[in-house]
C-alpha positions in Angstrom: 12.2 2.6 -23.3 8.8 1.0 -23.8 6.8 -1.7 -22.2 6.2 -4.1 -25.0 4.2 -6.8 -23.2 1.9 -7.3 -20.2 0.7 -10.8 -19.2 -1.3 -12.2 -16.3 0.0 -15.5 -15.0 -2.2 -16.3 -12.0 -5.5 -15.2 -10.5 -6.5 -16.1 -7.0 -9.6 -14.8 -5.2 -11.4 -16.3 -2.2 -14.1 -15.1 0.2 -13.2 -16.7 3.5 -16.1 -15.3 5.7 -19.2 -13.2 5.1 -18.3 -9.5 4.6 -19.1 -7.4 7.7 -18.2 -3.9 8.7 -15.7 -2.6 9.7 -13.9 -3.5 6.6 -10.4 -2.5 5.7 -8.9 -3.3 2.3 -5.1 -3.3 2.0 -3.5 -3.1 -1.5 0.0 -4.3 -2.1 2.0 -4.3 -5.3 5.6 -5.7 -5.6 8.2 -6.5 -8.2 9.3 -10.1 -7.5 12.0 -10.7 -10.1 13.9 -9.1 -13.0 15.7 -11.2 -15.6 16.9 -10.7 -19.1 15.0 -12.7 -21.7 16.2 -13.8 -25.1 13.5 -13.3 -27.7 13.2 -12.6 -31.4 12.7 -9.0 -30.5 16.2 -8.8 -28.8 18.9 -7.2 -30.9 22.6 -6.3 -30.4 21.6 -2.9 -29.1 18.4 -3.7 -27.2 17.5 -6.2 -24.5 14.2 -7.5 -23.3 13.7 -7.7 -19.5 11.0 -9.8 -17.9 9.8 -8.2 -14.7 7.6 -10.4 -12.6 5.1 -8.8 -10.2 2.5 -9.6 -7.6 -0.6 -7.5 -6.8 -2.7 -8.4 -3.8 -5.7 -7.2 -1.9 -6.4 -8.2 1.7 -9.9 -7.7 3.0 -9.3 -7.4 6.8 -10.0 -8.8 9.3 -9.2 -11.9 7.2 -12.5 -11.9 5.3 -11.2 -12.3 1.8 -8.0 -12.5 -0.3 -7.2 -11.6 -3.9 -3.9 -12.1 -5.7 -2.8 -11.5 -9.2 0.6 -12.5 -10.5 2.1 -11.6 -13.9 5.0 -10.3 -15.8 5.9 -7.3 -18.0 8.3 -7.4 -21.0 10.3 -4.2 -21.0 12.7 -3.2 -23.8 15.9 -1.3 -22.8 19.3 -0.5 -24.3 21.6 -3.4 -23.7 23.9 -1.6 -21.2 21.1 -0.1 -19.3 19.3 -3.4 -19.1 22.5 -5.0 -17.7 22.6 -2.2 -15.0 19.0 -2.8 -14.1 19.5 -6.6 -13.7 22.7 -6.1 -11.7 21.1 -3.5 -9.4 18.1 -5.9 -8.9 20.4 -8.8 -8.0 22.2 -6.6 -5.4 19.3 -4.7 -3.8 16.1 -6.1 -5.1 15.1 -2.6 -6.2 14.8 -0.8 -9.5 15.7 2.9 -10.2 13.0 5.5 -9.7 11.7 6.3 -13.2 11.7 2.6 -14.4 10.1 1.4 -11.2 7.4 4.2 -11.3 6.5 3.4 -14.9 6.3 -0.4 -14.3 4.3 -0.1 -11.0 1.9 2.4 -12.5 1.2 0.0 -15.4 0.7 -2.9 -12.9 -1.7 -0.8 -10.8 -3.7 0.3 -13.8 -4.2 -3.1 -15.2 -4.6 -5.1 -12.0 -7.0 -2.7 -10.3 -9.4 -3.1 -13.3 -9.0 -6.9 -13.2 -9.4 -7.0 -9.4 -12.7 -5.2 -9.7 -14.0 -7.9 -12.0 -12.6 -10.8 -9.9 -14.0 -9.3 -6.7 -17.4 -8.9 -8.3 -17.4 -12.6 -9.2 -17.2 -13.7 -5.6 -19.5 -10.9 -4.3 -16.8 -8.8 -2.6 -17.2 -5.0 -2.4 -15.0 -2.9 -4.7 -11.7 -1.9 -3.4 -11.8 1.4 -5.2 -14.3 4.2 -4.5 -16.7 4.2 -7.5 -18.8 7.2 -8.4 -22.4 7.1 -7.2 -25.4 9.4 -7.8 -26.5 11.5 -4.9 -29.8 13.3 -4.2 -29.7 17.0 -4.6 -29.5 18.8 -1.2 
């Protein structure tokens, strides 16, 4: 079923020290909570799940931090949604295909936003960007 909404809830970025080599940038993305949400889009057959996430970058050794929190609204058949919420409550994990689709969406949107936020506080990009090279 489809992702019907994506929202950012919190942005946090801070440069703690001047950036010096060697620099290691660690990326982490995690699903923090899964709940069923009652909305006007809910019906007898379909349910809306609210999936909260956290995306973070750590510029080591403790040079800077960047964190983005948000949530996704995901529509699923009622029975399947109940299974997902139940599984989440038991193991704090989601099944493979659903988890993959959600995390890929978070990575896509948050990596783009993280580039902008990092630029605002003069941090180097966490992704390798294309650069022109001289011909050899």
